[in-house]
N, CA, C, O and the ligand as a Tripos MOL2 file, in Angstrom:
@<TRIPOS>MOLECULE
protein
  229   227    58     0     0
PROTEIN
NO_CHARGES

@<TRIPOS>ATOM
      1 N           2.5720   79.9640   -5.5370 N.3       1 MET1
      2 CA          3.2470   79.8890   -6.8390 C.3       1 MET1
      3 C           3.2490   81.2560   -7.5090 C.2       1 MET1
      4 O           2.2380   81.9560   -7.5380 O.2       1 MET1
      5 N           4.4000   81.6130   -8.0420 N.am      2 THR2
      6 CA          4.5200   82.9400   -8.6250 C.3       2 THR2
      7 C           5.0510   82.8700  -10.0530 C.2       2 THR2
      8 O           5.7650   83.7670  -10.5000 O.2       2 THR2
      9 N           4.7100   81.8290  -10.7460 N.am      3 SER3
     10 CA          5.2690   81.6160  -12.0760 C.3       3 SER3
     11 C           4.8760   82.7020  -13.0760 C.2       3 SER3
     12 O           5.5050   82.8420  -14.1250 O.2       3 SER3
     13 N           3.8420   83.4620  -12.7490 N.am      4 ALA4
     14 CA          3.3700   84.4650  -13.6970 C.3       4 ALA4
     15 C           3.9730   85.8370  -13.4410 C.2       4 ALA4
     16 O           3.6100   86.8080  -14.1050 O.2       4 ALA4
     17 N           4.8940   85.9250  -12.4820 N.am      5 SER5
     18 CA          5.4090   87.2380  -12.1120 C.3       5 SER5
     19 C           6.9090   87.3660  -12.3650 C.2       5 SER5
     20 O           7.6010   88.1020  -11.6610 O.2       5 SER5
     21 N           7.4010   86.6550  -13.3610 N.am      6 ILE6
     22 CA          8.8190   86.7840  -13.6940 C.3       6 ILE6
     23 C           9.0530   88.1430  -14.3530 C.2       6 ILE6
     24 O           8.4120   88.5000  -15.3420 O.2       6 ILE6
     25 N           9.9800   88.8750  -13.7770 N.am      7 LYS7
     26 CA         10.2770   90.2010  -14.2970 C.3       7 LYS7
     27 C          11.5550   90.1490  -15.1270 C.2       7 LYS7
     28 O          12.5430   89.5350  -14.7240 O.2       7 LYS7
     29 N          11.5260   90.7790  -16.2560 N.am      8 ARG8
     30 CA         12.7020   90.7950  -17.1130 C.3       8 ARG8
     31 C          13.1720   92.2260  -17.3180 C.2       8 ARG8
     32 O          12.3780   93.1610  -17.4260 O.2       8 ARG8
     33 N          14.5000   92.3640  -17.3680 N.am      9 VAL9
     34 CA         15.0770   93.6710  -17.6270 C.3       9 VAL9
     35 C          16.1200   93.5130  -18.7230 C.2       9 VAL9
     36 O          16.5360   92.3970  -19.0380 O.2       9 VAL9
     37 N          16.5340   94.6130  -19.2930 N.am     10 ALA10
     38 CA         17.5940   94.5570  -20.2860 C.3      10 ALA10
     39 C          18.9410   94.5840  -19.5840 C.2      10 ALA10
     40 O          19.2070   95.4620  -18.7630 O.2      10 ALA10
     41 N          19.7750   93.6310  -19.9090 N.am     11 CYS11
     42 CA         21.1040   93.5690  -19.3140 C.3      11 CYS11
     43 C          21.8740   94.8510  -19.6140 C.2      11 CYS11
     44 O          21.9990   95.2310  -20.7780 O.2      11 CYS11
     45 N          22.3910   95.5230  -18.5900 N.am     12 PRO12
     46 CA         23.1070   96.7750  -18.7990 C.3      12 PRO12
     47 C          24.3760   96.6030  -19.6360 C.2      12 PRO12
     48 O          24.8980   97.5620  -20.2050 O.2      12 PRO12
     49 N          24.8490   95.3840  -19.6970 N.am     13 GLN13
     50 CA         26.1190   95.1300  -20.3840 C.3      13 GLN13
     51 C          25.9160   94.7850  -21.8580 C.2      13 GLN13
     52 O          26.5840   95.3470  -22.7270 O.2      13 GLN13
     53 N          25.0090   93.8780  -22.1370 N.am     14 CYS14
     54 CA         24.8560   93.4090  -23.5130 C.3      14 CYS14
     55 C          23.4850   93.6990  -24.1000 C.2      14 CYS14
     56 O          23.2870   93.5750  -25.3080 O.2      14 CYS14
     57 N          22.5360   94.0850  -23.2500 N.am     15 GLY15
     58 CA         21.2240   94.4640  -23.7440 C.3      15 GLY15
     59 C          20.2450   93.3260  -23.9250 C.2      15 GLY15
     60 O          19.0990   93.5380  -24.3220 O.2      15 GLY15
     61 N          20.6980   92.1130  -23.6320 N.am     16 LYS16
     62 CA         19.7860   90.9820  -23.7420 C.3      16 LYS16
     63 C          18.8120   90.9610  -22.5740 C.2      16 LYS16
     64 O          19.0020   91.6590  -21.5780 O.2      16 LYS16
     65 N          17.7720   90.1560  -22.7080 N.am     17 ASP17
     66 CA         16.8330   89.9870  -21.6100 C.3      17 ASP17
     67 C          17.5220   89.3070  -20.4380 C.2      17 ASP17
     68 O          18.2000   88.2910  -20.5960 O.2      17 ASP17
     69 N          17.3340   89.8840  -19.2670 N.am     18 ALA18
     70 CA         17.8610   89.2770  -18.0560 C.3      18 ALA18
     71 C          16.7080   89.0640  -17.0910 C.2      18 ALA18
     72 O          15.8670   89.9430  -16.9000 O.2      18 ALA18
     73 N          16.6820   87.8940  -16.4920 N.am     19 ILE19
     74 CA         15.6180   87.6080  -15.5350 C.3      19 ILE19
     75 C          15.9280   88.3020  -14.2180 C.2      19 ILE19
     76 O          16.9680   88.0610  -13.6050 O.2      19 ILE19
     77 N          15.0200   89.1580  -13.7960 N.am     20 PHE20
     78 CA         15.2430   89.9180  -12.5680 C.3      20 PHE20
     79 C          14.4750   89.2500  -11.4420 C.2      20 PHE20
     80 O          13.3750   89.6650  -11.0780 O.2      20 PHE20
     81 N          15.0850   88.2040  -10.9010 N.am     21 SER21
     82 CA         14.4630   87.4680   -9.8040 C.3      21 SER21
     83 C          15.5590   86.8000   -8.9900 C.2      21 SER21
     84 O          16.7020   86.7050   -9.4390 O.2      21 SER21
     85 N          15.2150   86.3400   -7.7990 N.am     22 PRO22
     86 CA         16.2320   85.7160   -6.9390 C.3      22 PRO22
     87 C          16.9340   84.5370   -7.5930 C.2      22 PRO22
     88 O          18.0390   84.1780   -7.1870 O.2      22 PRO22
     89 N          16.3250   83.9390   -8.5810 N.am     23 GLU23
     90 CA         16.9800   82.8090   -9.2300 C.3      23 GLU23
     91 C          18.1190   83.2460  -10.1470 C.2      23 GLU23
     92 O          18.9180   82.4220  -10.5930 O.2      23 GLU23
     93 N          18.1870   84.5370  -10.4220 N.am     24 ASN24
     94 CA         19.2950   85.0610  -11.2070 C.3      24 ASN24
     95 C          20.2010   85.8810  -10.2980 C.2      24 ASN24
     96 O          19.9340   87.0600  -10.0660 O.2      24 ASN24
     97 N          21.2620   85.2820   -9.7840 N.am     25 PRO25
     98 CA         22.1430   85.9780   -8.8450 C.3      25 PRO25
     99 C          22.9420   87.0880   -9.5090 C.2      25 PRO25
    100 O          23.6230   87.8550   -8.8280 O.2      25 PRO25
    101 N          22.8660   87.1800  -10.8170 N.am     26 TYR26
    102 CA         23.6610   88.1680  -11.5460 C.3      26 TYR26
    103 C          22.8310   89.3660  -11.9560 C.2      26 TYR26
    104 O          23.3310   90.2650  -12.6320 O.2      26 TYR26
    105 N          21.5740   89.3900  -11.5580 N.am     27 ARG27
    106 CA         20.7170   90.5040  -11.9360 C.3      27 ARG27
    107 C          21.3450   91.8260  -11.5190 C.2      27 ARG27
    108 O          22.0020   91.8400  -10.4790 O.2      27 ARG27
    109 N          21.2050   92.9170  -12.2230 N.am     28 PRO28
    110 CA         20.3520   92.9880  -13.4210 C.3      28 PRO28
    111 C          21.0350   92.5110  -14.6940 C.2      28 PRO28
    112 O          20.5340   92.7320  -15.7970 O.2      28 PRO28
    113 N          22.1840   91.8560  -14.5380 N.am     29 PHE29
    114 CA         22.8520   91.3430  -15.7290 C.3      29 PHE29
    115 C          22.2490   89.9990  -16.1270 C.2      29 PHE29
    116 O          21.5660   89.3520  -15.3320 O.2      29 PHE29
    117 N          22.5090   89.5890  -17.3670 N.am     30 CYS30
    118 CA         21.9310   88.3410  -17.8550 C.3      30 CYS30
    119 C          22.7730   87.1460  -17.4450 C.2      30 CYS30
    120 O          22.2870   86.0150  -17.4320 O.2      30 CYS30
    121 N          24.0310   87.3920  -17.1120 N.am     31 SER31
    122 CA         24.9130   86.2640  -16.8460 C.3      31 SER31
    123 C          26.0860   86.6920  -15.9760 C.2      31 SER31
    124 O          26.3620   87.8780  -15.7940 O.2      31 SER31
    125 N          26.7600   85.6850  -15.4490 N.am     32 HIS32
    126 CA         27.9640   85.9480  -14.6540 C.3      32 HIS32
    127 C          28.9960   86.7110  -15.4700 C.2      32 HIS32
    128 O          29.6960   87.5850  -14.9570 O.2      32 HIS32
    129 N          29.0760   86.3710  -16.7320 N.am     33 ARG33
    130 CA         30.0650   87.0060  -17.5900 C.3      33 ARG33
    131 C          29.8270   88.5090  -17.7150 C.2      33 ARG33
    132 O          30.7570   89.3070  -17.5970 O.2      33 ARG33
    133 N          28.5980   88.8760  -17.9510 N.am     34 CYS34
    134 CA         28.2860   90.2970  -18.0840 C.3      34 CYS34
    135 C          28.5290   91.0230  -16.7660 C.2      34 CYS34
    136 O          29.0110   92.1560  -16.7520 O.2      34 CYS34
    137 N          28.1940   90.3690  -15.6640 N.am     35 GLN35
    138 CA         28.4330   90.9830  -14.3630 C.3      35 GLN35
    139 C          29.9240   91.2210  -14.1510 C.2      35 GLN35
    140 O          30.3300   92.2800  -13.6710 O.2      35 GLN35
    141 N          30.7190   90.2480  -14.5060 N.am     36 GLN36
    142 CA         32.1530   90.3730  -14.2970 C.3      36 GLN36
    143 C          32.7570   91.4380  -15.1970 C.2      36 GLN36
    144 O          33.6950   92.1260  -14.7960 O.2      36 GLN36
    145 N          32.2390   91.5830  -16.3950 N.am     37 ILE37
    146 CA         32.7140   92.6360  -17.2810 C.3      37 ILE37
    147 C          32.4860   93.9900  -16.6340 C.2      37 ILE37
    148 O          33.3460   94.8690  -16.6860 O.2      37 ILE37
    149 N          31.3200   94.1500  -16.0260 N.am     38 ASP38
    150 CA         30.9900   95.4250  -15.4050 C.3      38 ASP38
    151 C          31.8240   95.6760  -14.1650 C.2      38 ASP38
    152 O          32.2790   96.7960  -13.9310 O.2      38 ASP38
    153 N          32.0230   94.6430  -13.3770 N.am     39 LEU39
    154 CA         32.7660   94.8020  -12.1300 C.3      39 LEU39
    155 C          34.2680   94.8040  -12.3510 C.2      39 LEU39
    156 O          35.0310   95.2580  -11.4980 O.2      39 LEU39
    157 N          34.6780   94.3040  -13.4800 N.am     40 GLY40
    158 CA         36.0960   94.0980  -13.7390 C.3      40 GLY40
    159 C          36.9470   95.3480  -13.6570 C.2      40 GLY40
    160 O          38.1650   95.2690  -13.4940 O.2      40 GLY40
    161 N          36.3110   96.4990  -13.7700 N.am     41 ALA41
    162 CA         37.0600   97.7380  -13.7290 C.3      41 ALA41
    163 C          37.6500   98.0130  -12.3560 C.2      41 ALA41
    164 O          38.6360   98.7400  -12.2310 O.2      41 ALA41
    165 N          37.0490   97.4330  -11.3340 N.am     42 TRP42
    166 CA         37.5290   97.7520   -9.9880 C.3      42 TRP42
    167 C          37.6900   96.5480   -9.0880 C.2      42 TRP42
    168 O          38.2970   96.6590   -8.0220 O.2      42 TRP42
    169 N          37.1750   95.4220   -9.4750 N.am     43 ALA43
    170 CA         37.2310   94.2600   -8.6000 C.3      43 ALA43
    171 C          37.9190   93.1010   -9.2950 C.2      43 ALA43
    172 O          37.9460   93.0230  -10.5230 O.2      43 ALA43
    173 N          38.4740   92.2050   -8.4980 N.am     44 ASN44
    174 CA         39.0120   90.9940   -9.0780 C.3      44 ASN44
    175 C          38.1230   89.8200   -8.6880 C.2      44 ASN44
    176 O          37.2060   89.9730   -7.8820 O.2      44 ASN44
    177 N          38.3850   88.6910   -9.2400 N.am     45 GLU45
    178 CA         37.4830   87.5540   -9.0700 C.3      45 GLU45
    179 C          37.4540   87.0190   -7.6450 C.2      45 GLU45
    180 O          36.5490   86.2660   -7.2880 O.2      45 GLU45
    181 N          38.4160   87.3910   -6.8390 N.am     46 ASP46
    182 CA         38.4510   86.9050   -5.4630 C.3      46 ASP46
    183 C          37.7920   87.8670   -4.4880 C.2      46 ASP46
    184 O          37.6850   87.5810   -3.2960 O.2      46 ASP46
    185 N          37.3600   88.9840   -4.9930 N.am     47 PHE47
    186 CA         36.7650   89.9870   -4.1180 C.3      47 PHE47
    187 C          35.2650   90.0390   -4.3470 C.2      47 PHE47
    188 O          34.7970   90.2320   -5.4690 O.2      47 PHE47
    189 N          34.5250   89.8630   -3.2680 N.am     48 ARG48
    190 CA         33.0690   89.8890   -3.4020 C.3      48 ARG48
    191 C          32.4650   90.8470   -2.3880 C.2      48 ARG48
    192 O          32.9790   91.0230   -1.2830 O.2      48 ARG48
    193 N          31.3900   91.4430   -2.7850 N.am     49 ILE49
    194 CA         30.6510   92.2880   -1.8650 C.3      49 ILE49
    195 C          29.2850   91.6630   -1.6270 C.2      49 ILE49
    196 O          28.7400   91.0220   -2.5250 O.2      49 ILE49
    197 N          28.7280   91.8350   -0.4510 N.am     50 PRO50
    198 CA         27.3930   91.3000   -0.2010 C.3      50 PRO50
    199 C          26.3670   92.0000   -1.0800 C.2      50 PRO50
    200 O          26.4240   93.2110   -1.2930 O.2      50 PRO50
    201 N          25.4450   91.2210   -1.5730 N.am     51 VAL51
    202 CA         24.3970   91.7790   -2.4220 C.3      51 VAL51
    203 C          23.2280   92.2060   -1.5530 C.2      51 VAL51
    204 O          22.5590   91.3800   -0.9320 O.2      51 VAL51
    205 N          23.0010   93.4750   -1.5220 N.am     52 ALA52
    206 CA         21.8980   93.9870   -0.7210 C.3      52 ALA52
    207 C          20.5780   93.7350   -1.4370 C.2      52 ALA52
    208 O          20.4730   93.9330   -2.6470 O.2      52 ALA52
    209 N          19.6020   93.3100   -0.7060 N.am     53 PRO53
    210 CA         18.2830   93.1030   -1.3170 C.3      53 PRO53
    211 C          17.6960   94.4220   -1.7730 C.2      53 PRO53
    212 O          17.7410   95.4210   -1.0560 O.2      53 PRO53
    213 N          17.1550   94.4110   -2.9530 N.am     54 GLU54
    214 CA         16.5700   95.6310   -3.4740 C.3      54 GLU54
    215 C          15.0560   95.5960   -3.3180 C.2      54 GLU54
    216 O          14.4250   94.5520   -3.4880 O.2      54 GLU54
    217 N          14.5040   96.7110   -3.0030 N.am     55 PRO55
    218 CA         13.0340   96.7460   -2.8390 C.3      55 PRO55
    219 C          12.3350   96.4580   -4.1490 C.2      55 PRO55
    220 O          12.7380   96.9380   -5.2080 O.2      55 PRO55
    221 N          11.3080   95.6860   -4.0620 N.am     56 GLU56
    222 CA         10.5390   95.3670   -5.2530 C.3      56 GLU56
    223 C           9.1840   96.0660   -5.2000 C.2      56 GLU56
    224 O           8.5740   96.2280   -4.1430 O.2      56 GLU56
    225 N           8.7590   96.4560   -6.3470 N.am     57 GLU57
    226 CA          7.4750   97.1210   -6.4010 C.3      57 GLU57
    227 C           6.3400   96.1190   -6.2840 C.2      57 GLU57
    228 O           5.1710   96.5040   -6.3100 O.2      57 GLU57
    229 ZN         24.3400   90.4220  -20.6210 Zn       58 ZN58
@<TRIPOS>BOND
     1     1     2 1
     2     2     3 1
     3     3     4 2
     4     3     5 am
     5     5     6 1
     6     6     7 1
     7     7     8 2
     8     7     9 am
     9     9    10 1
    10    10    11 1
    11    11    12 2
    12    11    13 am
    13    13    14 1
    14    14    15 1
    15    15    16 2
    16    15    17 am
    17    17    18 1
    18    18    19 1
    19    19    20 2
    20    19    21 am
    21    21    22 1
    22    22    23 1
    23    23    24 2
    24    23    25 am
    25    25    26 1
    26    26    27 1
    27    27    28 2
    28    27    29 am
    29    29    30 1
    30    30    31 1
    31    31    32 2
    32    31    33 am
    33    33    34 1
    34    34    35 1
    35    35    36 2
    36    35    37 am
    37    37    38 1
    38    38    39 1
    39    39    40 2
    40    39    41 am
    41    41    42 1
    42    42    43 1
    43    43    44 2
    44    43    45 am
    45    45    46 1
    46    46    47 1
    47    47    48 2
    48    47    49 am
    49    49    50 1
    50    50    51 1
    51    51    52 2
    52    51    53 am
    53    53    54 1
    54    54    55 1
    55    55    56 2
    56    55    57 am
    57    57    58 1
    58    58    59 1
    59    59    60 2
    60    59    61 am
    61    61    62 1
    62    62    63 1
    63    63    64 2
    64    63    65 am
    65    65    66 1
    66    66    67 1
    67    67    68 2
    68    67    69 am
    69    69    70 1
    70    70    71 1
    71    71    72 2
    72    71    73 am
    73    73    74 1
    74    74    75 1
    75    75    76 2
    76    75    77 am
    77    77    78 1
    78    78    79 1
    79    79    80 2
    80    79    81 am
    81    81    82 1
    82    82    83 1
    83    83    84 2
    84    83    85 am
    85    85    86 1
    86    86    87 1
    87    87    88 2
    88    87    89 am
    89    89    90 1
    90    90    91 1
    91    91    92 2
    92    91    93 am
    93    93    94 1
    94    94    95 1
    95    95    96 2
    96    95    97 am
    97    97    98 1
    98    98    99 1
    99    99   100 2
   100    99   101 am
   101   101   102 1
   102   102   103 1
   103   103   104 2
   104   103   105 am
   105   105   106 1
   106   106   107 1
   107   107   108 2
   108   107   109 am
   109   109   110 1
   110   110   111 1
   111   111   112 2
   112   111   113 am
   113   113   114 1
   114   114   115 1
   115   115   116 2
   116   115   117 am
   117   117   118 1
   118   118   119 1
   119   119   120 2
   120   119   121 am
   121   121   122 1
   122   122   123 1
   123   123   124 2
   124   123   125 am
   125   125   126 1
   126   126   127 1
   127   127   128 2
   128   127   129 am
   129   129   130 1
   130   130   131 1
   131   131   132 2
   132   131   133 am
   133   133   134 1
   134   134   135 1
   135   135   136 2
   136   135   137 am
   137   137   138 1
   138   138   139 1
   139   139   140 2
   140   139   141 am
   141   141   142 1
   142   142   143 1
   143   143   144 2
   144   143   145 am
   145   145   146 1
   146   146   147 1
   147   147   148 2
   148   147   149 am
   149   149   150 1
   150   150   151 1
   151   151   152 2
   152   151   153 am
   153   153   154 1
   154   154   155 1
   155   155   156 2
   156   155   157 am
   157   157   158 1
   158   158   159 1
   159   159   160 2
   160   159   161 am
   161   161   162 1
   162   162   163 1
   163   163   164 2
   164   163   165 am
   165   165   166 1
   166   166   167 1
   167   167   168 2
   168   167   169 am
   169   169   170 1
   170   170   171 1
   171   171   172 2
   172   171   173 am
   173   173   174 1
   174   174   175 1
   175   175   176 2
   176   175   177 am
   177   177   178 1
   178   178   179 1
   179   179   180 2
   180   179   181 am
   181   181   182 1
   182   182   183 1
   183   183   184 2
   184   183   185 am
   185   185   186 1
   186   186   187 1
   187   187   188 2
   188   187   189 am
   189   189   190 1
   190   190   191 1
   191   191   192 2
   192   191   193 am
   193   193   194 1
   194   194   195 1
   195   195   196 2
   196   195   197 am
   197   197   198 1
   198   198   199 1
   199   199   200 2
   200   199   201 am
   201   201   202 1
   202   202   203 1
   203   203   204 2
   204   203   205 am
   205   205   206 1
   206   206   207 1
   207   207   208 2
   208   207   209 am
   209   209   210 1
   210   210   211 1
   211   211   212 2
   212   211   213 am
   213   213   214 1
   214   214   215 1
   215   215   216 2
   216   215   217 am
   217   217   218 1
   218   218   219 1
   219   219   220 2
   220   219   221 am
   221   221   222 1
   222   222   223 1
   223   223   224 2
   224   223   225 am
   225   225   226 1
   226   226   227 1
   227   227   228 2
@<TRIPOS>SUBSTRUCTURE
     1 MET1         2 RESIDUE 1 A MET
     2 THR2         6 RESIDUE 1 A THR
     3 SER3        10 RESIDUE 1 A SER
     4 ALA4        14 RESIDUE 1 A ALA
     5 SER5        18 RESIDUE 1 A SER
     6 ILE6        22 RESIDUE 1 A ILE
     7 LYS7        26 RESIDUE 1 A LYS
     8 ARG8        30 RESIDUE 1 A ARG
     9 VAL9        34 RESIDUE 1 A VAL
    10 ALA10       38 RESIDUE 1 A ALA
    11 CYS11       42 RESIDUE 1 A CYS
    12 PRO12       46 RESIDUE 1 A PRO
    13 GLN13       50 RESIDUE 1 A GLN
    14 CYS14       54 RESIDUE 1 A CYS
    15 GLY15       58 RESIDUE 1 A GLY
    16 LYS16       62 RESIDUE 1 A LYS
    17 ASP17       66 RESIDUE 1 A ASP
    18 ALA18       70 RESIDUE 1 A ALA
    19 ILE19       74 RESIDUE 1 A ILE
    20 PHE20       78 RESIDUE 1 A PHE
    21 SER21       82 RESIDUE 1 A SER
    22 PRO22       86 RESIDUE 1 A PRO
    23 GLU23       90 RESIDUE 1 A GLU
    24 ASN24       94 RESIDUE 1 A ASN
    25 PRO25       98 RESIDUE 1 A PRO
    26 TYR26      102 RESIDUE 1 A TYR
    27 ARG27      106 RESIDUE 1 A ARG
    28 PRO28      110 RESIDUE 1 A PRO
    29 PHE29      114 RESIDUE 1 A PHE
    30 CYS30      118 RESIDUE 1 A CYS
    31 SER31      122 RESIDUE 1 A SER
    32 HIS32      126 RESIDUE 1 A HIS
    33 ARG33      130 RESIDUE 1 A ARG
    34 CYS34      134 RESIDUE 1 A CYS
    35 GLN35      138 RESIDUE 1 A GLN
    36 GLN36      142 RESIDUE 1 A GLN
    37 ILE37      146 RESIDUE 1 A ILE
    38 ASP38      150 RESIDUE 1 A ASP
    39 LEU39      154 RESIDUE 1 A LEU
    40 GLY40      158 RESIDUE 1 A GLY
    41 ALA41      162 RESIDUE 1 A ALA
    42 TRP42      166 RESIDUE 1 A TRP
    43 ALA43      170 RESIDUE 1 A ALA
    44 ASN44      174 RESIDUE 1 A ASN
    45 GLU45      178 RESIDUE 1 A GLU
    46 ASP46      182 RESIDUE 1 A ASP
    47 PHE47      186 RESIDUE 1 A PHE
    48 ARG48      190 RESIDUE 1 A ARG
    49 ILE49      194 RESIDUE 1 A ILE
    50 PRO50      198 RESIDUE 1 A PRO
    51 VAL51      202 RESIDUE 1 A VAL
    52 ALA52      206 RESIDUE 1 A ALA
    53 PRO53      210 RESIDUE 1 A PRO
    54 GLU54      214 RESIDUE 1 A GLU
    55 PRO55      218 RESIDUE 1 A PRO
    56 GLU56      222 RESIDUE 1 A GLU
    57 GLU57      226 RESIDUE 1 A GLU
    58 ZN58       229 GROUP 0 **** ****
């Protein structure tokens, strides 16, 4: 059980707390909406890239 190791970061888009864990597929954003705002400059909703696992400390 790892309930005590939830890591939070500030969403780059809106600045709210975002849960930085596998349960948040939009990390480091807080939500799908913020992620799409960031990606919207170059991607459309039908285009996806694989999410590479990031090393954790
Ligand atoms: Zn956000």
